[in-house]
C-alpha positions as CSV (number, residue, x, y, z in Angstrom):
1,X,0.0,-0.1,0.0
2,X,1.2,3.4,-0.9
3,X,2.4,5.6,1.8
4,X,-0.6,8.4,2.6
5,X,0.2,12.1,2.5
6,X,1.2,12.2,6.3
7,X,3.7,8.9,5.8
8,X,5.3,11.2,3.2
9,X,5.5,14.4,4.8
10,X,7.3,12.8,7.9
11,X,9.4,11.3,5.5
12,X,10.9,14.4,4.3
13,X,11.0,15.9,7.4
14,X,13.0,12.9,8.7
15,X,15.5,13.1,5.8
16,X,15.9,16.7,6.7
17,X,16.5,16.2,10.1
18,X,18.9,13.6,9.4
19,X,20.9,15.1,7.0
20,X,21.0,18.4,9.2
21,X,22.9,16.5,11.8
22,X,25.0,14.0,9.4
23,X,23.2,11.3,9.8
24,X,23.2,9.8,6.5
25,X,22.7,6.0,7.4
26,X,19.2,7.1,8.7
27,X,18.7,9.2,5.5
28,X,19.8,6.4,3.3
29,X,16.9,3.8,4.8
30,X,14.3,6.4,3.5
31,X,16.0,6.2,-0.7
32,X,15.6,3.7,-3.2
33,X,18.6,2.1,-4.6
34,X,18.8,3.7,-7.7
35,X,17.7,7.4,-6.4
36,X,19.2,10.2,-8.1
37,X,19.4,14.1,-7.1
38,X,19.9,16.5,-10.3
39,X,21.6,19.8,-9.0
40,X,20.7,22.2,-12.2
41,X,23.8,23.3,-14.9
42,X,25.5,26.7,-13.7
43,X,26.1,26.0,-9.7
44,X,29.5,24.8,-9.0
45,X,28.2,21.7,-7.8
46,X,25.9,21.1,-11.1
47,X,25.1,17.4,-11.9
48,X,23.5,14.4,-11.3
49,X,24.2,12.2,-8.1
50,X,23.2,8.6,-8.0
51,X,22.4,5.7,-5.8
52,X,21.6,5.6,-2.0
53,X,25.0,7.7,-0.9
54,X,24.3,10.4,-3.3
55,X,22.8,12.8,-0.8
56,X,26.1,11.9,1.6
57,X,28.4,12.6,-1.4
58,X,26.3,15.9,-2.5
59,X,25.9,17.5,1.1
60,X,29.8,16.8,1.4
61,X,30.7,18.6,-2.0
62,X,28.4,21.6,-1.3
63,X,29.0,21.9,2.4
64,X,32.8,21.7,1.4
65,X,32.4,24.5,-1.4
66,X,30.2,27.1,1.1
67,X,29.4,28.0,4.8
68,X,25.7,27.4,5.5
69,X,24.7,28.9,8.7
70,X,21.2,27.4,8.7
71,X,18.4,26.1,6.9
72,X,14.4,27.8,7.4
73,X,11.9,25.0,6.3
74,X,9.1,27.5,5.5
75,X,6.7,24.9,3.9
76,X,6.3,21.2,2.7
77,X,3.4,19.9,0.7
78,X,2.5,16.7,-0.6
79,X,0.3,15.0,-3.2
80,X,0.3,12.1,-5.6
81,X,3.5,11.2,-6.0
82,X,5.3,14.2,-4.4
83,X,6.3,16.4,-1.7
84,X,7.7,20.3,-2.9
85,X,9.6,22.2,0.5
86,X,10.3,26.1,0.0
87,X,13.2,26.6,2.3
88,X,15.9,28.8,2.5
89,X,19.9,28.9,3.3
90,X,21.7,31.5,5.3
91,X,25.3,32.4,5.1
92,X,28.1,32.6,7.8
93,X,28.9,35.9,5.9
94,X,25.8,38.2,6.8
95,X,26.5,40.4,3.7
96,X,25.2,37.5,1.6
97,X,21.3,37.2,1.1
98,X,19.8,33.9,2.1
99,X,18.8,31.4,-0.7
100,X,15.3,30.9,-1.4
101,X,15.1,26.9,-2.7
102,X,12.4,24.9,-3.6
103,X,12.9,21.2,-3.5
104,X,10.9,18.3,-5.6
105,X,10.6,15.2,-3.5
106,X,9.8,12.3,-6.0
107,X,8.1,8.9,-3.9
108,X,7.9,5.5,-5.5
109,X,6.1,3.6,-3.0
110,X,7.5,4.5,0.7
111,X,10.6,5.7,-0.6
112,X,12.0,8.6,-2.3
113,X,13.5,8.6,-5.4
114,X,14.5,11.1,-7.0
115,X,15.2,15.3,-5.3
116,X,15.4,18.4,-7.7
117,X,15.9,21.0,-6.3
118,X,14.9,24.5,-7.8
119,X,16.9,27.8,-6.5
120,X,15.3,31.2,-7.1
121,X,18.7,33.0,-8.0
122,X,21.3,30.7,-8.3
123,X,23.5,33.8,-8.5
124,X,23.0,33.5,-4.1
125,X,24.7,30.2,-4.6
126,X,28.0,31.0,-6.7
127,X,28.4,33.9,-4.5
128,X,28.6,31.8,-1.7
129,X,30.9,29.5,-2.9
130,X,33.2,32.0,-3.4
131,X,33.2,33.5,-0.7
132,X,34.3,30.4,1.5
133,X,37.9,30.5,2.7
134,X,40.1,28.0,1.5
135,X,40.6,25.1,4.2
136,X,37.1,26.0,5.8
């Protein structure tokens, strides 16, 4: 039986909670074996990341490129095979505007099989990557 919308919502929140503290073993339990995440062209970390360990790989890459000070989830909506989050990243450098992001989660059965982030202004992400001091 497919998960209810409430169960999908709980999975999305559990994924954010697990990845936020670096618990990728837990996060990977919510992903299909053929999971993939696509980052748009023009971003420093653009590309398609595949497999259950894709979030672990992408997270290390992204956090190695910019200093994210916080993430706020404004809203999550669920329907059909999808959940969509509206969130923002704040950066260690207060001169940078927060990055506004929407993430699309696609479900297959009771697991996430795809995440596709959409950035309102990718220039904010590019600027945050350019400002990160070497070795930090």
